[in-house]
C-alpha positions as a Markdown table, in Angstrom:
| # | Residue | x | y | z |
|---|---|---|---|---|
| 1 | Met | 103.0 | 83.6 | 141.7 |
| 2 | Lys | 101.6 | 83.1 | 138.2 |
| 3 | Lys | 102.0 | 79.5 | 137.1 |
| 4 | Glu | 103.5 | 79.0 | 133.6 |
| 5 | Pro | 101.4 | 76.9 | 131.2 |
| 6 | Thr | 102.6 | 73.4 | 130.6 |
| 7 | Gly | 102.8 | 71.5 | 127.4 |
| 8 | Val | 104.6 | 71.9 | 124.1 |
| 9 | Asn | 104.9 | 75.4 | 122.7 |
| 10 | Ile | 103.6 | 75.4 | 119.2 |
| 11 | Met | 106.4 | 77.7 | 118.3 |
| 12 | Asp | 108.9 | 74.9 | 119.1 |
| 13 | Lys | 107.6 | 72.7 | 116.4 |
| 14 | Pro | 110.1 | 72.1 | 113.6 |
| 15 | Pro | 109.2 | 73.9 | 110.4 |
| 16 | Glu | 107.7 | 71.9 | 107.5 |
| 17 | Pro | 110.4 | 70.6 | 105.2 |
| 18 | Ser | 110.5 | 72.4 | 101.8 |
| 19 | Pro | 109.4 | 70.5 | 98.7 |
| 20 | Asp | 113.1 | 70.1 | 97.7 |
| 21 | Glu | 114.0 | 68.8 | 101.1 |
| 22 | Lys | 111.2 | 66.3 | 101.0 |
| 23 | Ala | 112.4 | 65.1 | 97.6 |
| 24 | Arg | 116.0 | 64.7 | 99.0 |
| 25 | Gln | 114.7 | 62.7 | 102.0 |
| 26 | Ser | 112.8 | 60.3 | 99.7 |
| 27 | Leu | 115.7 | 60.0 | 97.3 |
| 28 | Gly | 118.1 | 59.2 | 100.2 |
| 29 | Leu | 116.2 | 55.9 | 100.7 |
| 30 | Ile | 116.6 | 54.8 | 97.1 |
| 31 | Lys | 119.8 | 53.1 | 96.1 |
| 32 | Asn | 119.6 | 53.4 | 92.3 |
| 33 | Lys | 117.7 | 55.8 | 90.1 |
| 34 | Ile | 117.4 | 55.0 | 86.4 |
| 35 | Ile | 115.6 | 57.1 | 83.8 |
| 36 | Val | 114.5 | 55.2 | 80.7 |
| 37 | Met | 114.7 | 57.6 | 77.7 |
| 38 | Ser | 114.1 | 57.5 | 73.9 |
| 39 | Gly | 114.9 | 60.0 | 71.2 |
| 40 | Lys | 111.5 | 59.6 | 69.6 |
| 41 | Gly | 108.1 | 58.1 | 70.2 |
| 42 | Gly | 107.0 | 54.7 | 69.1 |
| 43 | Val | 110.1 | 52.7 | 70.1 |
| 44 | Gly | 108.4 | 50.8 | 72.9 |
| 45 | Lys | 110.1 | 52.7 | 75.7 |
| 46 | Ser | 107.3 | 52.4 | 78.2 |
| 47 | Ser | 107.0 | 48.7 | 77.5 |
| 48 | Val | 110.7 | 48.3 | 78.1 |
| 49 | Ser | 110.4 | 50.3 | 81.4 |
| 50 | Val | 107.5 | 48.1 | 82.6 |
| 51 | Asn | 109.2 | 44.8 | 81.7 |
| 52 | Leu | 112.6 | 45.8 | 83.2 |
| 53 | Ala | 110.8 | 46.8 | 86.4 |
| 54 | Ile | 109.0 | 43.5 | 86.6 |
| 55 | Ser | 112.2 | 41.5 | 85.8 |
| 56 | Leu | 114.2 | 43.3 | 88.5 |
| 57 | Ala | 111.3 | 42.8 | 91.0 |
| 58 | Asp | 111.2 | 39.1 | 90.1 |
| 59 | Lys | 114.9 | 38.9 | 91.0 |
| 60 | Gly | 114.0 | 40.0 | 94.5 |
| 61 | Phe | 114.8 | 43.7 | 94.3 |
| 62 | Lys | 112.5 | 46.3 | 95.7 |
| 63 | Val | 111.5 | 48.4 | 92.7 |
| 64 | Gly | 109.5 | 51.6 | 92.2 |
| 65 | Leu | 108.3 | 52.6 | 88.7 |
| 66 | Leu | 107.7 | 56.4 | 88.3 |
| 67 | Asp | 105.8 | 57.5 | 85.2 |
| 68 | Val | 106.8 | 61.1 | 84.5 |
| 69 | Asp | 105.1 | 61.2 | 81.1 |
| 70 | Ile | 102.6 | 63.8 | 82.2 |
| 71 | His | 100.7 | 64.1 | 78.9 |
| 72 | Gly | 100.6 | 60.5 | 78.0 |
| 73 | Pro | 100.8 | 58.3 | 81.1 |
| 74 | Asp | 100.6 | 54.6 | 80.2 |
| 75 | Ile | 102.2 | 52.8 | 83.1 |
| 76 | Pro | 99.1 | 52.1 | 85.3 |
| 77 | Arg | 97.2 | 50.6 | 82.3 |
| 78 | Met | 100.1 | 48.5 | 81.3 |
| 79 | Leu | 100.4 | 47.1 | 84.8 |
| 80 | Gly | 96.7 | 46.6 | 85.2 |
| 81 | Leu | 96.5 | 49.0 | 88.1 |
| 82 | Met | 93.0 | 50.4 | 88.8 |
| 83 | Gly | 91.8 | 53.2 | 91.1 |
| 84 | Met | 93.6 | 56.1 | 92.6 |
| 85 | Met | 96.4 | 56.7 | 95.0 |
| 86 | Ala | 95.4 | 57.7 | 98.6 |
| 87 | Ala | 97.1 | 59.5 | 101.4 |
| 88 | Asn | 98.4 | 57.5 | 104.4 |
| 89 | Ala | 98.9 | 58.4 | 108.1 |
| 90 | Asn | 102.1 | 60.3 | 107.3 |
| 91 | Arg | 100.1 | 62.5 | 104.9 |
| 92 | Lys | 102.0 | 61.1 | 102.0 |
| 93 | Leu | 100.6 | 59.2 | 99.0 |
| 94 | Asp | 101.0 | 55.4 | 98.9 |
| 95 | Pro | 102.1 | 54.2 | 95.5 |
| 96 | Met | 100.0 | 51.8 | 93.6 |
| 97 | Arg | 101.0 | 48.2 | 94.5 |
| 98 | Tyr | 101.6 | 45.8 | 91.6 |
| 99 | Ser | 103.4 | 43.1 | 93.7 |
| 100 | Asp | 105.3 | 42.7 | 96.9 |
| 101 | Asn | 108.4 | 44.0 | 95.2 |
| 102 | Leu | 107.0 | 46.5 | 92.7 |
| 103 | Ser | 105.0 | 49.7 | 93.1 |
| 104 | Ala | 104.2 | 52.5 | 90.7 |
| 105 | Val | 103.2 | 56.2 | 90.6 |
| 106 | Ser | 101.7 | 58.1 | 87.7 |
| 107 | Ile | 99.6 | 61.2 | 87.2 |
| 108 | Glu | 96.9 | 59.0 | 85.9 |
| 109 | Ser | 96.5 | 57.5 | 89.4 |
| 110 | Leu | 95.5 | 60.9 | 90.6 |
| 111 | Met | 92.8 | 61.5 | 88.0 |
| 112 | Ser | 89.2 | 60.6 | 88.4 |
| 113 | Asp | 88.6 | 60.7 | 84.7 |
| 114 | Lys | 91.5 | 58.9 | 83.0 |
| 115 | Asp | 90.7 | 60.5 | 79.6 |
| 116 | Asp | 91.2 | 64.1 | 80.8 |
| 117 | Ala | 93.9 | 66.0 | 79.0 |
| 118 | Ile | 96.8 | 67.4 | 81.1 |
| 119 | Ile | 97.5 | 70.9 | 79.7 |
| 120 | Trp | 100.5 | 72.1 | 81.6 |
| 121 | Arg | 103.6 | 74.2 | 80.9 |
| 122 | Gly | 107.1 | 73.4 | 82.2 |
| 123 | Pro | 107.0 | 74.8 | 85.7 |
| 124 | Ala | 103.8 | 72.8 | 86.6 |
| 125 | Lys | 105.4 | 69.6 | 85.3 |
| 126 | His | 108.5 | 70.3 | 87.3 |
| 127 | Gly | 106.4 | 70.7 | 90.5 |
| 128 | Ala | 104.4 | 67.6 | 89.8 |
| 129 | Ile | 107.5 | 65.4 | 89.3 |
| 130 | Arg | 109.0 | 66.8 | 92.5 |
| 131 | Gln | 105.8 | 65.9 | 94.3 |
| 132 | Phe | 105.9 | 62.4 | 92.8 |
| 133 | Ile | 109.3 | 62.0 | 94.5 |
| 134 | Gly | 108.9 | 63.9 | 97.8 |
| 135 | Glu | 105.2 | 63.5 | 98.6 |
| 136 | Val | 105.1 | 59.7 | 97.9 |
| 137 | Glu | 105.9 | 57.1 | 100.5 |
| 138 | Trp | 108.4 | 55.2 | 98.3 |
| 139 | Gly | 110.3 | 53.8 | 101.3 |
| 140 | Asp | 113.5 | 51.8 | 100.9 |
| 141 | Leu | 114.1 | 50.8 | 97.3 |
| 142 | Asp | 116.8 | 49.1 | 95.4 |
| 143 | Tyr | 115.7 | 50.7 | 92.1 |
| 144 | Leu | 113.5 | 53.6 | 91.0 |
| 145 | Ile | 112.8 | 53.2 | 87.3 |
| 146 | Ile | 111.7 | 56.5 | 85.7 |
| 147 | Asp | 109.7 | 56.2 | 82.5 |
| 148 | Ser | 110.2 | 59.5 | 80.7 |
| 149 | Pro | 108.4 | 60.8 | 77.6 |
| 150 | Pro | 110.4 | 60.8 | 74.3 |
| 151 | Gly | 112.8 | 63.6 | 73.5 |
| 152 | Thr | 114.9 | 65.9 | 75.7 |
| 153 | Gly | 112.3 | 68.3 | 77.0 |
| 154 | Asp | 110.9 | 69.4 | 80.4 |
| 155 | Glu | 110.5 | 66.0 | 82.0 |
| 156 | Pro | 114.0 | 64.5 | 81.5 |
| 157 | Leu | 115.5 | 67.8 | 82.3 |
| 158 | Thr | 113.6 | 68.0 | 85.6 |
| 159 | Val | 114.7 | 64.5 | 86.5 |
| 160 | Ala | 118.3 | 65.5 | 85.7 |
| 161 | Gln | 118.0 | 68.6 | 88.0 |
| 162 | Leu | 116.2 | 66.9 | 90.9 |
| 163 | Ile | 118.0 | 63.5 | 90.9 |
| 164 | Lys | 121.7 | 64.3 | 90.5 |
| 165 | Asp | 122.8 | 60.6 | 90.7 |
| 166 | Ala | 120.2 | 59.4 | 88.1 |
| 167 | Arg | 121.6 | 57.2 | 85.4 |
| 168 | Ala | 120.1 | 56.7 | 81.9 |
| 169 | Ile | 119.1 | 53.8 | 79.7 |
| 170 | Ile | 118.2 | 54.8 | 76.1 |
| 171 | Val | 115.8 | 52.8 | 74.1 |
| 172 | Thr | 115.9 | 52.7 | 70.3 |
| 173 | Thr | 114.8 | 50.6 | 67.3 |
| 174 | Pro | 117.3 | 49.6 | 64.6 |
| 175 | Gln | 116.2 | 52.0 | 61.8 |
| 176 | Glu | 118.3 | 55.1 | 61.1 |
| 177 | Val | 115.5 | 57.6 | 61.8 |
| 178 | Ala | 115.3 | 56.4 | 65.4 |
| 179 | Leu | 119.0 | 56.2 | 65.8 |
| 180 | Ala | 119.5 | 59.9 | 64.7 |
| 181 | Asp | 117.2 | 60.9 | 67.6 |
| 182 | Val | 119.0 | 58.6 | 70.0 |
| 183 | Arg | 122.2 | 60.5 | 69.3 |
| 184 | Lys | 120.4 | 63.6 | 70.6 |
| 185 | Ser | 119.5 | 61.8 | 73.8 |
| 186 | Ile | 123.1 | 60.7 | 74.2 |
| 187 | Asn | 124.2 | 64.3 | 73.8 |
| 188 | Phe | 121.6 | 65.4 | 76.3 |
| 189 | Cys | 122.9 | 63.1 | 78.9 |
| 190 | Arg | 126.4 | 64.2 | 78.3 |
| 191 | Thr | 125.4 | 67.9 | 78.5 |
| 192 | Val | 123.7 | 67.5 | 81.9 |
| 193 | Lys | 126.4 | 65.1 | 83.1 |
| 194 | Met | 124.2 | 62.1 | 83.5 |
| 195 | Glu | 125.8 | 58.7 | 83.3 |
| 196 | Ile | 124.5 | 56.4 | 80.6 |
| 197 | Leu | 124.2 | 52.7 | 81.6 |
| 198 | Gly | 123.7 | 51.7 | 78.0 |
| 199 | Leu | 121.4 | 51.3 | 75.0 |
| 200 | Ile | 118.6 | 48.8 | 74.4 |
| 201 | Glu | 117.6 | 48.0 | 70.9 |
| 202 | Asn | 113.9 | 47.2 | 70.9 |
| 203 | Met | 111.9 | 45.4 | 68.2 |
| 204 | Ser | 115.2 | 44.1 | 67.0 |
| 205 | Ser | 113.8 | 41.2 | 64.9 |
| 206 | Tyr | 110.7 | 39.2 | 64.4 |
| 207 | Thr | 110.6 | 35.4 | 64.2 |
| 208 | Cys | 108.2 | 34.3 | 61.5 |
| 209 | Pro | 105.6 | 31.9 | 63.1 |
| 210 | His | 105.4 | 29.9 | 59.8 |
| 211 | Cys | 109.0 | 29.3 | 58.8 |
| 212 | Gly | 110.8 | 30.1 | 62.1 |
| 213 | Lys | 113.2 | 32.5 | 60.4 |
| 214 | Pro | 114.1 | 35.9 | 61.8 |
| 215 | Val | 112.8 | 38.9 | 59.9 |
| 216 | Asp | 114.4 | 42.3 | 60.4 |
| 217 | Ile | 111.3 | 44.5 | 60.1 |
| 218 | Phe | 113.1 | 47.7 | 61.2 |
| 219 | Gly | 116.6 | 46.8 | 59.9 |
| 220 | Ser | 119.3 | 45.3 | 62.0 |
| 221 | Gly | 122.4 | 46.2 | 64.0 |
| 222 | Gly | 121.7 | 49.9 | 64.2 |
| 223 | Gly | 121.7 | 50.0 | 68.0 |
| 224 | Glu | 124.9 | 48.0 | 68.2 |
| 225 | Arg | 126.6 | 50.4 | 65.8 |
| 226 | Thr | 125.4 | 53.5 | 67.6 |
| 227 | Ala | 126.5 | 52.1 | 71.0 |
| 228 | Ala | 129.9 | 51.3 | 69.6 |
| 229 | Leu | 130.4 | 54.7 | 68.0 |
| 230 | Ala | 129.3 | 56.4 | 71.2 |
| 231 | Gly | 131.5 | 54.2 | 73.4 |
| 232 | Leu | 128.4 | 52.8 | 75.2 |
| 233 | Asn | 127.2 | 49.4 | 76.3 |
| 234 | Leu | 124.5 | 47.6 | 74.3 |
| 235 | Leu | 122.5 | 46.1 | 77.1 |
| 236 | Gly | 120.4 | 43.9 | 74.8 |
| 237 | Arg | 118.4 | 43.4 | 71.7 |
| 238 | Ile | 114.7 | 42.7 | 72.4 |
| 239 | Pro | 113.0 | 40.8 | 69.6 |
| 240 | Phe | 109.6 | 42.1 | 68.3 |
| 241 | Asp | 106.8 | 40.0 | 69.8 |
| 242 | Pro | 103.1 | 41.0 | 69.2 |
| 243 | Asp | 102.3 | 39.4 | 72.5 |
| 244 | Ile | 104.2 | 42.1 | 74.4 |
| 245 | Val | 101.8 | 44.6 | 72.9 |
| 246 | Lys | 98.8 | 42.5 | 73.7 |
| 247 | Cys | 99.8 | 42.1 | 77.3 |
| 248 | Gly | 100.5 | 45.8 | 77.7 |
| 249 | Asp | 97.0 | 46.6 | 76.4 |
| 250 | Ala | 95.5 | 44.0 | 78.7 |
| 251 | Gly | 97.5 | 45.1 | 81.8 |
| 252 | Ala | 99.0 | 41.6 | 82.0 |
| 253 | Ser | 102.5 | 40.5 | 82.7 |
| 254 | Tyr | 104.1 | 39.3 | 79.5 |
| 255 | Gln | 107.0 | 37.6 | 81.3 |
| 256 | Lys | 104.6 | 35.6 | 83.5 |
| 257 | Gln | 102.3 | 34.5 | 80.6 |
| 258 | Tyr | 105.2 | 33.9 | 78.1 |
| 259 | Ser | 108.0 | 32.8 | 80.4 |
| 260 | Glu | 109.9 | 30.8 | 77.8 |
| 261 | Thr | 110.1 | 33.3 | 75.0 |
| 262 | Pro | 113.2 | 34.9 | 73.6 |
| 263 | Ala | 112.0 | 38.4 | 74.7 |
| 264 | Thr | 111.5 | 37.2 | 78.3 |
| 265 | Arg | 115.0 | 35.8 | 78.3 |
| 266 | Val | 116.5 | 39.0 | 77.0 |
| 267 | Phe | 114.6 | 41.1 | 79.6 |
| 268 | Gly | 116.1 | 38.9 | 82.3 |
| 269 | Glu | 119.6 | 39.2 | 80.8 |
| 270 | Ile | 119.3 | 43.0 | 80.7 |
| 271 | Ala | 118.0 | 43.1 | 84.3 |
| 272 | Ser | 121.0 | 41.0 | 85.4 |
| 273 | Lys | 123.4 | 43.4 | 83.5 |
| 274 | Ile | 121.8 | 46.4 | 85.3 |
| 275 | Ser | 122.1 | 44.7 | 88.7 |
| 276 | Asp | 125.7 | 43.8 | 88.0 |
| 277 | Ala | 126.5 | 47.4 | 87.0 |
| 278 | Thr | 124.7 | 49.0 | 89.9 |
| 279 | Gln | 125.2 | 46.6 | 92.8 |
| 280 | Ser | 129.0 | 46.4 | 92.7 |
């Protein structure tokens, strides 16, 4: 009698999960997903994303920071992360490690030449963002902070489509030209049925180093008025501090180097409001 071969039949191996299924599996391990948006550029959105992620991590939460700004990725430089991401034994990419509680992923961490231009249309960006979720070993996270480019284009729309339970934080500065674009971001979130956690007014005021008096460089109160009119929470008003810019350029932690400043206090307060709103 002919003896049947022993061992595992290759035909019995489960099929490789689809990219969408891989993304769903990764997202299932992440408790809270928050996209940080802005209506226009130049309002300090990436700086806010970085400092909120650091503040949440400092409070003991496990945090991932996902940079979906495909054409202008800044997160690795602002965190001082060097080198490139590498694949692990599970054939997934390990995110770049900033601290025990904070890791980050960006298209820049896959580029050998950081100055190369990314010239992609919408479908390619959609596929890349899906890979950043499903092909990365994020593990169990309390928060995934998603830094999105300004406006309401491909990247925030992709996040809304892929991450159905994502919630938004919208960053603005006090002047009317920024607030007009913020209202578009609010309407975007409502159109795609994305919950808005609140607004953050950045560069709210500047304290003169000579006289100690606050100077409203970009006006005042615009974020508060916009939040009130839209029925949203104003999560905080972050004062303008040139040292935030310097630390971002140097890849250093502003909150570590300037732990007693008003801006560091406000970042901590906003992080507490976020944890109170999402952990209940």
